One Martini backbone bead per residue (centre of mass of N, CA, C, O) as a GRO file, in nm:
protein
   82
    1MET     BB    1   3.672   2.475   0.877
    2ILE     BB    2   3.615   2.163   0.930
    3LYS     BB    3   3.386   1.944   0.826
    4GLY     BB    4   3.355   1.799   1.105
    5ASP     BB    5   3.300   2.067   1.259
    6LEU     BB    6   3.038   2.136   1.108
    7TYR     BB    7   2.871   1.900   1.193
    8LYS     BB    8   2.906   1.945   1.509
    9GLU     BB    9   2.775   2.229   1.514
   10VAL     BB   10   2.495   2.153   1.406
   11SER     BB   11   2.432   1.945   1.610
   12ALA     BB   12   2.445   2.129   1.864
   13LYS     BB   13   2.218   2.310   1.768
   14ILE     BB   14   2.001   2.111   1.759
   15LEU     BB   15   2.005   2.022   2.049
   16ARG     BB   16   1.967   2.290   2.173
   17LYS     BB   17   1.690   2.352   2.038
   18ARG     BB   18   1.531   2.109   2.146
   19ARG     BB   19   1.567   2.172   2.447
   20GLU     BB   20   1.450   2.461   2.442
   21LYS     BB   21   1.156   2.325   2.338
   22GLY     BB   22   1.102   2.052   2.483
   23ILE     BB   23   1.206   1.805   2.304
   24SER     BB   24   1.216   1.503   2.218
   25GLN     BB   25   1.353   1.270   2.024
   26LEU     BB   26   1.097   1.107   1.971
   27ASP     BB   27   0.916   1.351   1.886
   28LEU     BB   28   1.103   1.445   1.649
   29ALA     BB   29   1.101   1.178   1.500
   30ASN     BB   30   0.803   1.148   1.447
   31LYS     BB   31   0.770   1.418   1.288
   32CYS     BB   32   1.016   1.326   1.073
   33ASN     BB   33   1.004   1.022   1.010
   34VAL     BB   34   1.211   0.887   1.224
   35SER     BB   35   1.441   0.770   1.424
   36GLN     BB   36   1.580   0.812   1.727
   37ALA     BB   37   1.863   0.722   1.640
   38TRP     BB   38   1.895   0.931   1.414
   39ILE     BB   39   1.890   1.173   1.599
   40GLN     BB   40   2.121   1.086   1.781
   41LYS     BB   41   2.336   1.085   1.542
   42ILE     BB   42   2.309   1.380   1.480
   43GLU     BB   43   2.366   1.502   1.766
   44SER     BB   44   2.655   1.343   1.777
   45GLY     BB   45   2.790   1.361   1.476
   46ASN     BB   46   2.737   1.057   1.314
   47ARG     BB   47   2.570   1.228   1.094
   48LYS     BB   48   2.483   1.337   0.812
   49ILE     BB   49   2.299   1.629   0.691
   50PRO     BB   50   2.052   1.698   0.508
   51LEU     BB   51   1.927   1.983   0.378
   52ASP     BB   52   1.619   1.894   0.397
   53PHE     BB   53   1.633   1.821   0.701
   54ILE     BB   54   1.695   2.096   0.813
   55TYR     BB   55   1.428   2.220   0.732
   56LYS     BB   56   1.253   2.029   0.885
   57LEU     BB   57   1.359   2.093   1.161
   58SER     BB   58   1.295   2.392   1.165
   59PHE     BB   59   0.994   2.349   1.167
   60TYR     BB   60   0.973   2.166   1.427
   61LEU     BB   61   1.150   2.398   1.597
   62ASP     BB   62   1.078   2.677   1.534
   63CYS     BB   63   1.306   2.782   1.312
   64ALA     BB   64   1.562   2.893   1.164
   65VAL     BB   65   1.801   2.774   0.964
   66SER     BB   66   2.021   2.969   1.076
   67ASP     BB   67   2.011   2.835   1.373
   68LEU     BB   68   2.165   2.546   1.250
   69ILE     BB   69   2.399   2.735   1.136
   70PRO     BB   70   2.686   2.845   1.108
   71ASP     BB   71   2.867   3.124   1.138
   72ARG     BB   72   3.100   3.245   0.909
   73LYS     BB   73   3.247   3.454   1.111
   74LYS     BB   74   3.364   3.199   1.285
   75ASP     BB   75   3.551   3.131   1.096
   76SER     BB   76   3.886   3.106   0.994
   77GLY     BB   77   3.879   3.252   0.682
   78ASP     BB   78   3.908   3.045   0.434
   79GLY     BB   79   3.628   2.904   0.335
   80GLN     BB   80   3.701   2.606   0.408
   81PHE     BB   81   3.584   2.266   0.353
   82ARG     BB   82   3.728   1.943   0.441
   0.00000   0.00000   0.00000
């Protein structure tokens, strides 16, 4: 998996989980103390997501951190992130 693909997949999982929970970008942004634009950039894959922020998102999305991280088993097998 290429590093950019990793961020895209994490972004897609965050977007999917937020929609699943029925939370707007604005509501999530307010809970996380960031702007709606910042959430939008994360969900579109245009911003790298700090690890501590993934933990914060998992709290407000009421899910496990592992729900927001791609499963390594689906990786290409080389274990490398470029």
